[in-house]
N, C-alpha and C positions, 0 to 999 in steps of 0.2 A: 497635697501629700502624694508623693511619687510611689507607685507600686510596681512590683516585678510583673512583666507580662507573662501569661501562661505558666505560672509556677508549678513545678512538680517536685514533691518531696520523697526522697528515698531514705530508708533507715537500715542500719546494720549494727549488730552487737560488737563493739570494739572498745578498747581502753577501759574496760570494766564498767561500761555504761552502754547506752544506746546512742549512736551517732546519727544525726539527721543532716542530710544535705538537700537544700532547696535551690533549684536552678530553673531557668526557663526550659520549657519543653523542647526536645530535640537535641539535648546535650548529654545523652546517656553515656557516651564513650568518655566524656570528660569527667562525669560523676564517678564512673568506675575507676578511672585513674586516680581521682581524689581519694576514694576509699582505699585504694592500694597504697597510696602515700601514708595514710593513717595507719594501716595495718603494718607497714614497715616500721614506723615509730613504735607501735605497740610491741613488735617483736624484739626490737633492739633495746627498749628502755623500760620494760615492765619488770618490777621487782619479782614477780611470780614466774616469769618464763625462765626455765633452766638454761636456755641457750642465749639469753640476753647479754648485752654488754655489762649490765649491773652484776649478773652472775659471774662473768669473767673477772670483773674488778674485785668482787668479794674474795675470789680465790687468789688474786695476785699477791705476791710477796713484796715486801718493801724493797724498792730499788729496781724492781722488774719492769721492763718496758713492755707494755701491753697494747696490742692492736685492737681498736674498736671502730665502730662506724663513724663516718665523718659527721653525720647528723647528731650523734651522741656528743661528739666533741663540740659541735656548735651549741648545743644546749648547755654543756658544762661551762663554756666560755661566758654565756649569759649568766649562769648561776654564780660564777666567780665574780663577775662584775657587780652583781647585786649584793653579794656577800661583802665585798669591799665597800660599796657605797652605803650599805646599811650598818656598817661597823660590826659585821658578824651576825646581825639579827636574822638575815635570810641565810640558811645553811642547808644544803641538800644532803649533808652527811649526818643527819640526826636519826638515821635508821635505828641505831641502838636504842634510843629512847622510845621510838615508835614500836619496835619489836617487844621491848620489855613491858610496854603498856598493853600489849595484846592486840595491837591494831594491824600488825603484819606477822606472818608465820615465822617461827624460829627454826623450822626444819633445816637440818644440815648446816647451820651457821656456826656451831661450836660456841665456846665461851664468848659472850658479848664484850667482855672487857678487852679483848684483843683488837676491837675496832675503836681505836682511841683517836683517830685523826679527824680533822675538819676539812672544809673546802680548800683551805690553803695548802693542804698536804697532797692535793691532786695536781700534779705537774703536767701540763699539756706540752708534749714534745713537738707535735705538728698536727696536721688536720686529721690524722688517723691513729695517733699513738699518745698514750699517757704513761706516767710513772708515778708511783706513790712514795711519798716521804714517810707516811705512816699508813697503816691499814685503815680503811674506811668502810662503813656500812651505809650505802647511799640509797636514798629513795627519791627518785626524780618526780614521781607522783604527778601532781597537778601541773608542774612546769612542763613536763613531757606532753601532757594532754593539751596544754595551750600551744605548744610547738606543733603538735599533730594537726590542730585546727588551722594554724598558719600555713603549714605545708599543704593542706587540702586546698586552701584559698589560693595559694601560689600556683598549684596544679591546675585549678579551674581557670585562672586567668591565663596561664600559658596555653590552655586549650581554646582560648577565645570566648569563654563564657563572660557575658557583659556584666553580670551581677548575680548575687545569691546570698545564701546564709548557710553557715556550717555551725551546728549546735552539738557539742559533745557533753551531754548531761549538765548543761548550764554554763560551760565554757563555750562561748560562741563568738563568731565574728561575721559581720555583714560587709559586703563589698559591692561597689557599684553605686548608682544614684537612687536606688529605692529606699524608702523609709520602712522601718520594721517596728512594730509595737511588741514589746516583750514584757512579761510579768516577772517581778522579782519575788521569789519565794523566800519568806523569812525563816528564821531558825526553827520555828514551830510548824513549818510546812504550809503556812497560810500565805497567800499573795495579797499584799496590801498596797503595792506600788507598781504602776506601769510606767515604762519609759519608751520613748520613741528614739530610735537610733538610726544612724546612717554611716556606712563606711567606717566602722570602728569595731573594737572588740570589747566584750564585757565578761567578767568572771565574778563569781560569788563564792564565799566560804562561810561555814558555820559549824559549830560542834555541840549545840545544845542537846541534840538527840544522839550524839556519838561520843559517849564518855564511859569510862569504866572505873570501878573502885578497886584499887590495888593497895593492899597493906594500909588501909584506912585513908588513902588519899585519892582524890579524883584525878584521872588522867584523860587526856584528849589526844588526837592524832596531830595536833598543832603544838609545836615547841617554840617557846619564846626565849627571852634573855636568860642566861645562866642555866639553860637546860630545863627551865620550868614549863610545865604544861600551860597552854593558853586556854582559859575557860571564859568564854564570852557568851552572853545570852542573846546576842543579836547577829544578824547577817551582816557580813562585810562584802561590799561590792565595789569593784574598780572598773573604770572605763579607760581604755588605752588604745593606741594605734594597733598594737599587736596583741594577740591572745596570750602568748608566752609571757609577756610583761604583765598583762592584766591579772593572770592567775598568780604569778609570783608575788605581785604587789599586794594581793589580798592577805598573804601570810604576814607581810610587814604591817599592813594596815590593821590587822586584828590586834596587834600589840601597840602600834604607834601610828595613828592615822595622820598626824601632822607630818611625821617623817615621810610617810608614803606619798602624801601630796607634794612635798618638796622634791622627792625623787622623780615623781611622775611628770614634773614640769619638763623633763628632758625626753619624755616619751608621749607627749601629746595626750595626757590623761589626767584623771582626778579620781578621788574617792567619793563615792555616793554616800553621803552622810545618812545615818539612820534617823528616822522619825521617832518621836517619843513613843508612839504606839507600836513601833517595831521592836522595842527593847523588851526582852522577856526575862523573867526572874529564873 
């Protein structure tokens, strides 16, 4: 089993969680640059940041050409490709459902019915501009977190770091020749399964402990087909080449694991199937 020589782990609060970067000793400047790359993604793609690109798009009128960060456009292109490939199952414009369920703040949004668009209504004009065919309420959420992890890894590699691990609250990616043993926390917060990974990304999603009762119906922050909340009692884990894909595919796999596995064939990945003991009522 290959291990990283002289590993040093540094941690910072970012992306609504704690982000850890592990790299060989002596690469402090590279790690600082990687944290800066993550902070940039947080600032541009957070639902909560008043100056983010999501806030700009929330205020945009139909037909208006809006300037946004090129990294946000990069994530939107990935989101639209997955939206098309999954026949609409993956959709980052489900913010209206997430806000109405109480999982995101309603402050300053106005009537939610005005945000009636889907991912197909976001028209990408070029690398730094978009236009809306209908108004959308977007939550990039996990896919932005996955992108931030990938950007951190890209930055570390650009600075000559030979290997390491970036972990953003369970969205993680290893690079280089070292092996890493990770524990997969189930929906009930217990760890029942360990995995050894090398040079790949892993992401997990669950909502057993993140549900709300609204007008007699259970809601979750995960939205499935026909706008229905996804209520699953098990953890969904995906392995892929990139963390942005691993995270996005967990949302698809929570509804249709077979579809996710089919799509992941193009991304060097697969769904980690749940054991019987992992399934919670």
